Every structure is written in structure tokens, then in C-alpha cells.
mmCIF file of the N, C-alpha and C atoms, coordinates in Angstrom:
data_MODEL
# 
_entry.id   MODEL 
# 
loop_
_atom_site.group_PDB 
_atom_site.id 
_atom_site.type_symbol 
_atom_site.label_atom_id 
_atom_site.label_alt_id 
_atom_site.label_comp_id 
_atom_site.label_asym_id 
_atom_site.label_entity_id 
_atom_site.label_seq_id 
_atom_site.pdbx_PDB_ins_code 
_atom_site.Cartn_x 
_atom_site.Cartn_y 
_atom_site.Cartn_z 
_atom_site.occupancy 
_atom_site.B_iso_or_equiv 
_atom_site.pdbx_formal_charge 
_atom_site.auth_seq_id 
_atom_site.auth_comp_id 
_atom_site.auth_asym_id 
_atom_site.auth_atom_id 
_atom_site.pdbx_PDB_model_num 
ATOM 1   N N  . MET A 1 1  ? -2.868 4.683   27.920  1.00 0.00 ? 1  MET A N  1 
ATOM 2   C CA . MET A 1 1  ? -3.392 3.525   27.279  1.00 0.00 ? 1  MET A CA 1 
ATOM 3   C C  . MET A 1 1  ? -2.743 2.298   28.095  1.00 0.00 ? 1  MET A C  1 
ATOM 4   N N  . GLY A 1 2  ? -3.595 1.254   27.998  1.00 0.00 ? 2  GLY A N  1 
ATOM 5   C CA . GLY A 1 2  ? -3.120 0.039   28.855  1.00 0.00 ? 2  GLY A CA 1 
ATOM 6   C C  . GLY A 1 2  ? -2.140 -0.724  27.908  1.00 0.00 ? 2  GLY A C  1 
ATOM 7   N N  . GLN A 1 3  ? -1.541 -1.820  28.483  1.00 0.00 ? 3  GLN A N  1 
ATOM 8   C CA . GLN A 1 3  ? -0.781 -2.739  27.717  1.00 0.00 ? 3  GLN A CA 1 
ATOM 9   C C  . GLN A 1 3  ? -1.551 -3.455  26.721  1.00 0.00 ? 3  GLN A C  1 
ATOM 10  N N  . CYS A 1 4  ? -0.759 -3.784  25.695  1.00 0.00 ? 4  CYS A N  1 
ATOM 11  C CA . CYS A 1 4  ? -1.366 -4.417  24.456  1.00 0.00 ? 4  CYS A CA 1 
ATOM 12  C C  . CYS A 1 4  ? -0.788 -5.849  24.412  1.00 0.00 ? 4  CYS A C  1 
ATOM 13  N N  . ASN A 1 5  ? -0.377 -6.405  25.187  1.00 0.00 ? 5  ASN A N  1 
ATOM 14  C CA . ASN A 1 5  ? 0.305  -7.685  25.295  1.00 0.00 ? 5  ASN A CA 1 
ATOM 15  C C  . ASN A 1 5  ? -0.245 -8.808  24.290  1.00 0.00 ? 5  ASN A C  1 
ATOM 16  N N  . VAL A 1 6  ? 0.090  -8.674  23.082  1.00 0.00 ? 6  VAL A N  1 
ATOM 17  C CA . VAL A 1 6  ? -0.661 -9.754  22.026  1.00 0.00 ? 6  VAL A CA 1 
ATOM 18  C C  . VAL A 1 6  ? 0.368  -10.390 21.255  1.00 0.00 ? 6  VAL A C  1 
ATOM 19  N N  . GLU A 1 7  ? 0.226  -11.622 20.724  1.00 0.00 ? 7  GLU A N  1 
ATOM 20  C CA . GLU A 1 7  ? 1.148  -12.375 19.931  1.00 0.00 ? 7  GLU A CA 1 
ATOM 21  C C  . GLU A 1 7  ? 1.215  -11.686 18.505  1.00 0.00 ? 7  GLU A C  1 
ATOM 22  N N  . ALA A 1 8  ? 2.435  -11.516 17.861  1.00 0.00 ? 8  ALA A N  1 
ATOM 23  C CA . ALA A 1 8  ? 2.631  -10.940 16.694  1.00 0.00 ? 8  ALA A CA 1 
ATOM 24  C C  . ALA A 1 8  ? 2.770  -11.955 15.536  1.00 0.00 ? 8  ALA A C  1 
ATOM 25  N N  . ILE A 1 9  ? 2.964  -11.641 14.446  1.00 0.00 ? 9  ILE A N  1 
ATOM 26  C CA . ILE A 1 9  ? 3.077  -12.450 13.177  1.00 0.00 ? 9  ILE A CA 1 
ATOM 27  C C  . ILE A 1 9  ? 3.984  -13.679 13.297  1.00 0.00 ? 9  ILE A C  1 
ATOM 28  N N  . HIS A 1 10 ? 5.188  -13.306 13.978  1.00 0.00 ? 10 HIS A N  1 
ATOM 29  C CA . HIS A 1 10 ? 6.020  -14.507 14.020  1.00 0.00 ? 10 HIS A CA 1 
ATOM 30  C C  . HIS A 1 10 ? 6.281  -15.038 15.496  1.00 0.00 ? 10 HIS A C  1 
ATOM 31  N N  . GLY A 1 11 ? 5.247  -14.700 16.337  1.00 0.00 ? 11 GLY A N  1 
ATOM 32  C CA . GLY A 1 11 ? 5.198  -15.165 17.758  1.00 0.00 ? 11 GLY A CA 1 
ATOM 33  C C  . GLY A 1 11 ? 5.813  -14.349 18.719  1.00 0.00 ? 11 GLY A C  1 
ATOM 34  N N  . GLU A 1 12 ? 6.280  -13.269 18.361  1.00 0.00 ? 12 GLU A N  1 
ATOM 35  C CA . GLU A 1 12 ? 6.852  -12.241 19.328  1.00 0.00 ? 12 GLU A CA 1 
ATOM 36  C C  . GLU A 1 12 ? 5.621  -11.551 20.207  1.00 0.00 ? 12 GLU A C  1 
ATOM 37  N N  . ARG A 1 13 ? 5.990  -11.266 21.300  1.00 0.00 ? 13 ARG A N  1 
ATOM 38  C CA . ARG A 1 13 ? 5.041  -10.652 22.249  1.00 0.00 ? 13 ARG A CA 1 
ATOM 39  C C  . ARG A 1 13 ? 5.254  -9.182  22.137  1.00 0.00 ? 13 ARG A C  1 
ATOM 40  N N  . LEU A 1 14 ? 4.250  -8.351  21.844  1.00 0.00 ? 14 LEU A N  1 
ATOM 41  C CA . LEU A 1 14 ? 4.343  -6.962  21.724  1.00 0.00 ? 14 LEU A CA 1 
ATOM 42  C C  . LEU A 1 14 ? 3.812  -6.270  23.160  1.00 0.00 ? 14 LEU A C  1 
ATOM 43  N N  . GLN A 1 15 ? 4.527  -5.293  23.523  1.00 0.00 ? 15 GLN A N  1 
ATOM 44  C CA . GLN A 1 15 ? 4.146  -4.795  24.697  1.00 0.00 ? 15 GLN A CA 1 
ATOM 45  C C  . GLN A 1 15 ? 3.242  -3.339  24.668  1.00 0.00 ? 15 GLN A C  1 
ATOM 46  N N  . THR A 1 16 ? 3.397  -2.816  23.500  1.00 0.00 ? 16 THR A N  1 
ATOM 47  C CA . THR A 1 16 ? 2.711  -1.459  23.364  1.00 0.00 ? 16 THR A CA 1 
ATOM 48  C C  . THR A 1 16 ? 2.065  -1.416  22.065  1.00 0.00 ? 16 THR A C  1 
ATOM 49  N N  . ARG A 1 17 ? 1.132  -0.593  21.863  1.00 0.00 ? 17 ARG A N  1 
ATOM 50  C CA . ARG A 1 17 ? 0.491  -0.264  20.629  1.00 0.00 ? 17 ARG A CA 1 
ATOM 51  C C  . ARG A 1 17 ? 1.415  0.268   19.597  1.00 0.00 ? 17 ARG A C  1 
ATOM 52  N N  . ASN A 1 18 ? 2.270  1.205   20.028  1.00 0.00 ? 18 ASN A N  1 
ATOM 53  C CA . ASN A 1 18 ? 3.446  1.678   19.058  1.00 0.00 ? 18 ASN A CA 1 
ATOM 54  C C  . ASN A 1 18 ? 4.324  0.471   18.592  1.00 0.00 ? 18 ASN A C  1 
ATOM 55  N N  . ASP A 1 19 ? 4.513  -0.505  19.290  1.00 0.00 ? 19 ASP A N  1 
ATOM 56  C CA . ASP A 1 19 ? 5.340  -1.655  18.938  1.00 0.00 ? 19 ASP A CA 1 
ATOM 57  C C  . ASP A 1 19 ? 4.476  -2.467  17.881  1.00 0.00 ? 19 ASP A C  1 
ATOM 58  N N  . ALA A 1 20 ? 3.315  -2.522  18.245  1.00 0.00 ? 20 ALA A N  1 
ATOM 59  C CA . ALA A 1 20 ? 2.380  -3.373  17.185  1.00 0.00 ? 20 ALA A CA 1 
ATOM 60  C C  . ALA A 1 20 ? 2.380  -2.435  15.852  1.00 0.00 ? 20 ALA A C  1 
ATOM 61  N N  . LYS A 1 21 ? 2.284  -1.211  15.988  1.00 0.00 ? 21 LYS A N  1 
ATOM 62  C CA . LYS A 1 21 ? 2.005  -0.486  14.602  1.00 0.00 ? 21 LYS A CA 1 
ATOM 63  C C  . LYS A 1 21 ? 3.392  -0.499  13.916  1.00 0.00 ? 21 LYS A C  1 
ATOM 64  N N  . HIS A 1 22 ? 4.492  -0.469  14.709  1.00 0.00 ? 22 HIS A N  1 
ATOM 65  C CA . HIS A 1 22 ? 5.793  -0.690  13.826  1.00 0.00 ? 22 HIS A CA 1 
ATOM 66  C C  . HIS A 1 22 ? 6.008  -1.905  13.196  1.00 0.00 ? 22 HIS A C  1 
ATOM 67  N N  . HIS A 1 23 ? 5.489  -3.174  14.007  1.00 0.00 ? 23 HIS A N  1 
ATOM 68  C CA . HIS A 1 23 ? 5.722  -4.442  13.571  1.00 0.00 ? 23 HIS A CA 1 
ATOM 69  C C  . HIS A 1 23 ? 4.828  -4.578  12.270  1.00 0.00 ? 23 HIS A C  1 
ATOM 70  N N  . VAL A 1 24 ? 3.658  -4.062  12.345  1.00 0.00 ? 24 VAL A N  1 
ATOM 71  C CA . VAL A 1 24 ? 2.662  -4.314  11.149  1.00 0.00 ? 24 VAL A CA 1 
ATOM 72  C C  . VAL A 1 24 ? 3.309  -3.563  9.831   1.00 0.00 ? 24 VAL A C  1 
ATOM 73  N N  . PHE A 1 25 ? 3.731  -2.299  10.152  1.00 0.00 ? 25 PHE A N  1 
ATOM 74  C CA . PHE A 1 25 ? 4.313  -1.379  9.014   1.00 0.00 ? 25 PHE A CA 1 
ATOM 75  C C  . PHE A 1 25 ? 5.500  -2.220  8.495   1.00 0.00 ? 25 PHE A C  1 
ATOM 76  N N  . GLU A 1 26 ? 6.395  -2.822  9.338   1.00 0.00 ? 26 GLU A N  1 
ATOM 77  C CA . GLU A 1 26 ? 7.501  -3.498  8.731   1.00 0.00 ? 26 GLU A CA 1 
ATOM 78  C C  . GLU A 1 26 ? 7.044  -4.740  7.959   1.00 0.00 ? 26 GLU A C  1 
ATOM 79  N N  . TYR A 1 27 ? 6.150  -5.482  8.493   1.00 0.00 ? 27 TYR A N  1 
ATOM 80  C CA . TYR A 1 27 ? 5.621  -6.662  7.664   1.00 0.00 ? 27 TYR A CA 1 
ATOM 81  C C  . TYR A 1 27 ? 5.049  -6.358  6.395   1.00 0.00 ? 27 TYR A C  1 
ATOM 82  N N  . ILE A 1 28 ? 4.214  -5.218  6.387   1.00 0.00 ? 28 ILE A N  1 
ATOM 83  C CA . ILE A 1 28 ? 3.471  -4.899  5.120   1.00 0.00 ? 28 ILE A CA 1 
ATOM 84  C C  . ILE A 1 28 ? 4.545  -4.238  4.103   1.00 0.00 ? 28 ILE A C  1 
ATOM 85  N N  . GLU A 1 29 ? 5.209  -3.350  4.575   1.00 0.00 ? 29 GLU A N  1 
ATOM 86  C CA . GLU A 1 29 ? 6.088  -2.599  3.626   1.00 0.00 ? 29 GLU A CA 1 
ATOM 87  C C  . GLU A 1 29 ? 7.553  -3.380  3.227   1.00 0.00 ? 29 GLU A C  1 
ATOM 88  N N  . VAL A 1 30 ? 8.123  -3.985  4.183   1.00 0.00 ? 30 VAL A N  1 
ATOM 89  C CA . VAL A 1 30 ? 9.302  -4.560  3.917   1.00 0.00 ? 30 VAL A CA 1 
ATOM 90  C C  . VAL A 1 30 ? 9.062  -6.033  3.360   1.00 0.00 ? 30 VAL A C  1 
ATOM 91  N N  . TYR A 1 31 ? 8.212  -6.845  3.950   1.00 0.00 ? 31 TYR A N  1 
ATOM 92  C CA . TYR A 1 31 ? 8.198  -8.244  3.482   1.00 0.00 ? 31 TYR A CA 1 
ATOM 93  C C  . TYR A 1 31 ? 6.892  -8.399  2.404   1.00 0.00 ? 31 TYR A C  1 
ATOM 94  N N  . TYR A 1 32 ? 5.679  -8.241  2.900   1.00 0.00 ? 32 TYR A N  1 
ATOM 95  C CA . TYR A 1 32 ? 4.542  -8.543  2.010   1.00 0.00 ? 32 TYR A CA 1 
ATOM 96  C C  . TYR A 1 32 ? 4.562  -7.714  0.671   1.00 0.00 ? 32 TYR A C  1 
ATOM 97  N N  . ASN A 1 33 ? 4.565  -6.542  0.604   1.00 0.00 ? 33 ASN A N  1 
ATOM 98  C CA . ASN A 1 33 ? 4.573  -5.694  -0.546  1.00 0.00 ? 33 ASN A CA 1 
ATOM 99  C C  . ASN A 1 33 ? 5.525  -6.042  -1.511  1.00 0.00 ? 33 ASN A C  1 
ATOM 100 N N  . ARG A 1 34 ? 6.830  -6.496  -1.033  1.00 0.00 ? 34 ARG A N  1 
ATOM 101 C CA . ARG A 1 34 ? 7.779  -6.915  -1.957  1.00 0.00 ? 34 ARG A CA 1 
ATOM 102 C C  . ARG A 1 34 ? 7.649  -8.239  -2.471  1.00 0.00 ? 34 ARG A C  1 
ATOM 103 N N  . LYS A 1 35 ? 6.832  -9.057  -2.085  1.00 0.00 ? 35 LYS A N  1 
ATOM 104 C CA . LYS A 1 35 ? 6.495  -10.337 -2.625  1.00 0.00 ? 35 LYS A CA 1 
ATOM 105 C C  . LYS A 1 35 ? 5.379  -10.575 -3.265  1.00 0.00 ? 35 LYS A C  1 
ATOM 106 N N  . GLN A 1 36 ? 4.282  -9.597  -3.067  1.00 0.00 ? 36 GLN A N  1 
ATOM 107 C CA . GLN A 1 36 ? 3.064  -9.685  -3.797  1.00 0.00 ? 36 GLN A CA 1 
ATOM 108 C C  . GLN A 1 36 ? 3.269  -9.394  -5.350  1.00 0.00 ? 36 GLN A C  1 
ATOM 109 N N  . LEU A 1 37 ? 2.599  -10.208 -6.087  1.00 0.00 ? 37 LEU A N  1 
ATOM 110 C CA . LEU A 1 37 ? 2.366  -9.844  -7.671  1.00 0.00 ? 37 LEU A CA 1 
ATOM 111 C C  . LEU A 1 37 ? 1.671  -8.724  -7.872  1.00 0.00 ? 37 LEU A C  1 
ATOM 112 N N  . HIS A 1 38 ? 1.989  -7.896  -8.853  1.00 0.00 ? 38 HIS A N  1 
ATOM 113 C CA . HIS A 1 38 ? 1.457  -6.576  -9.151  1.00 0.00 ? 38 HIS A CA 1 
ATOM 114 C C  . HIS A 1 38 ? 1.067  -6.741  -10.708 1.00 0.00 ? 38 HIS A C  1 
ATOM 115 N N  . SER A 1 39 ? -0.157 -6.496  -11.023 1.00 0.00 ? 39 SER A N  1 
ATOM 116 C CA . SER A 1 39 ? -0.629 -6.453  -12.400 1.00 0.00 ? 39 SER A CA 1 
ATOM 117 C C  . SER A 1 39 ? 0.095  -5.391  -13.178 1.00 0.00 ? 39 SER A C  1 
ATOM 118 N N  . LYS A 1 40 ? 0.343  -4.196  -12.579 1.00 0.00 ? 40 LYS A N  1 
ATOM 119 C CA . LYS A 1 40 ? 1.155  -3.261  -13.378 1.00 0.00 ? 40 LYS A CA 1 
ATOM 120 C C  . LYS A 1 40 ? 2.556  -3.507  -13.624 1.00 0.00 ? 40 LYS A C  1 
ATOM 121 N N  . LEU A 1 41 ? 3.172  -4.503  -12.888 1.00 0.00 ? 41 LEU A N  1 
ATOM 122 C CA . LEU A 1 41 ? 4.477  -4.970  -13.171 1.00 0.00 ? 41 LEU A CA 1 
ATOM 123 C C  . LEU A 1 41 ? 4.433  -6.336  -14.078 1.00 0.00 ? 41 LEU A C  1 
ATOM 124 N N  . GLY A 1 42 ? 3.583  -6.407  -14.639 1.00 0.00 ? 42 GLY A N  1 
ATOM 125 C CA . GLY A 1 42 ? 3.399  -7.767  -15.518 1.00 0.00 ? 42 GLY A CA 1 
ATOM 126 C C  . GLY A 1 42 ? 3.253  -8.832  -14.657 1.00 0.00 ? 42 GLY A C  1 
ATOM 127 N N  . TYR A 1 43 ? 2.598  -8.839  -13.633 1.00 0.00 ? 43 TYR A N  1 
ATOM 128 C CA . TYR A 1 43 ? 2.415  -9.845  -12.525 1.00 0.00 ? 43 TYR A CA 1 
ATOM 129 C C  . TYR A 1 43 ? 3.654  -10.477 -12.019 1.00 0.00 ? 43 TYR A C  1 
ATOM 130 N N  . LEU A 1 44 ? 4.551  -9.573  -11.897 1.00 0.00 ? 44 LEU A N  1 
ATOM 131 C CA . LEU A 1 44 ? 5.799  -9.827  -11.040 1.00 0.00 ? 44 LEU A CA 1 
ATOM 132 C C  . LEU A 1 44 ? 5.871  -9.221  -9.746  1.00 0.00 ? 44 LEU A C  1 
ATOM 133 N N  . SER A 1 45 ? 6.620  -9.822  -8.863  1.00 0.00 ? 45 SER A N  1 
ATOM 134 C CA . SER A 1 45 ? 6.878  -9.019  -7.536  1.00 0.00 ? 45 SER A CA 1 
ATOM 135 C C  . SER A 1 45 ? 7.784  -7.785  -7.780  1.00 0.00 ? 45 SER A C  1 
ATOM 136 N N  . PRO A 1 46 ? 7.767  -6.917  -6.863  1.00 0.00 ? 46 PRO A N  1 
ATOM 137 C CA . PRO A 1 46 ? 8.642  -5.750  -7.190  1.00 0.00 ? 46 PRO A CA 1 
ATOM 138 C C  . PRO A 1 46 ? 10.058 -6.225  -7.266  1.00 0.00 ? 46 PRO A C  1 
ATOM 139 N N  . GLU A 1 47 ? 10.528 -7.169  -6.321  1.00 0.00 ? 47 GLU A N  1 
ATOM 140 C CA . GLU A 1 47 ? 11.891 -7.696  -6.351  1.00 0.00 ? 47 GLU A CA 1 
ATOM 141 C C  . GLU A 1 47 ? 12.175 -8.261  -7.771  1.00 0.00 ? 47 GLU A C  1 
ATOM 142 N N  . ALA A 1 48 ? 11.291 -9.223  -8.281  1.00 0.00 ? 48 ALA A N  1 
ATOM 143 C CA . ALA A 1 48 ? 11.476 -9.632  -9.602  1.00 0.00 ? 48 ALA A CA 1 
ATOM 144 C C  . ALA A 1 48 ? 11.390 -8.777  -10.737 1.00 0.00 ? 48 ALA A C  1 
ATOM 145 N N  . PHE A 1 49 ? 10.643 -7.726  -10.690 1.00 0.00 ? 49 PHE A N  1 
ATOM 146 C CA . PHE A 1 49 ? 10.642 -6.797  -11.668 1.00 0.00 ? 49 PHE A CA 1 
ATOM 147 C C  . PHE A 1 49 ? 11.973 -5.915  -11.594 1.00 0.00 ? 49 PHE A C  1 
ATOM 148 N N  . GLU A 1 50 ? 12.463 -5.408  -10.432 1.00 0.00 ? 50 GLU A N  1 
ATOM 149 C CA . GLU A 1 50 ? 13.783 -4.789  -10.427 1.00 0.00 ? 50 GLU A CA 1 
ATOM 150 C C  . GLU A 1 50 ? 14.797 -5.619  -10.865 1.00 0.00 ? 50 GLU A C  1 
ATOM 151 N N  . PHE A 1 51 ? 14.841 -6.829  -10.504 1.00 0.00 ? 51 PHE A N  1 
ATOM 152 C CA . PHE A 1 51 ? 15.949 -7.768  -10.966 1.00 0.00 ? 51 PHE A CA 1 
ATOM 153 C C  . PHE A 1 51 ? 15.999 -7.878  -12.614 1.00 0.00 ? 51 PHE A C  1 
ATOM 154 N N  . LYS A 1 52 ? 14.710 -8.117  -13.001 1.00 0.00 ? 52 LYS A N  1 
ATOM 155 C CA . LYS A 1 52 ? 14.635 -8.249  -14.543 1.00 0.00 ? 52 LYS A CA 1 
ATOM 156 C C  . LYS A 1 52 ? 15.036 -7.127  -15.200 1.00 0.00 ? 52 LYS A C  1 
ATOM 157 N N  . HIS A 1 53 ? 14.703 -5.840  -14.824 1.00 0.00 ? 53 HIS A N  1 
ATOM 158 C CA . HIS A 1 53 ? 15.049 -4.670  -15.490 1.00 0.00 ? 53 HIS A CA 1 
ATOM 159 C C  . HIS A 1 53 ? 16.459 -3.999  -15.166 1.00 0.00 ? 53 HIS A C  1 
ATOM 160 N N  . ALA A 1 54 ? 17.029 -4.648  -14.153 1.00 0.00 ? 54 ALA A N  1 
ATOM 161 C CA . ALA A 1 54 ? 18.384 -4.094  -13.821 1.00 0.00 ? 54 ALA A CA 1 
ATOM 162 C C  . ALA A 1 54 ? 19.560 -4.827  -14.657 1.00 0.00 ? 54 ALA A C  1 
ATOM 163 N N  . SER A 1 55 ? 19.115 -5.909  -15.065 1.00 0.00 ? 55 SER A N  1 
ATOM 164 C CA . SER A 1 55 ? 20.212 -6.731  -15.869 1.00 0.00 ? 55 SER A CA 1 
ATOM 165 C C  . SER A 1 55 ? 20.305 -6.297  -17.316 1.00 0.00 ? 55 SER A C  1 
# 
């Protein structure tokens, strides 16, 4: 496969398809899904839900 030299979410330059896949996974699983509100959690983010129920 050829080079995938594209700009990423925060301006980084990704050199391979594997780098892009890893970056997208990290963004979705580590950042986005932890901040999104979920109806099953009473419209709280997972972080807020865990904090509320840990205390």
C-alpha cells in the first residue's frame, strides 16, 4: 500500500494507514465516547455517570 500522508484530527501528519486506524480508534474510544451523553446513563457522559455512582 502507498503512503497515506493526511492531516489528522489535531493536525498531526499520519504516515501509514495503520497509524490512521490507531489514531481514529484512540479518538473514538478514549475521547469521544467518554464525553458523549448516553440516554441509558440518564443523559450523562460515562465519566459523569461513573463519578456520580462512585461517591
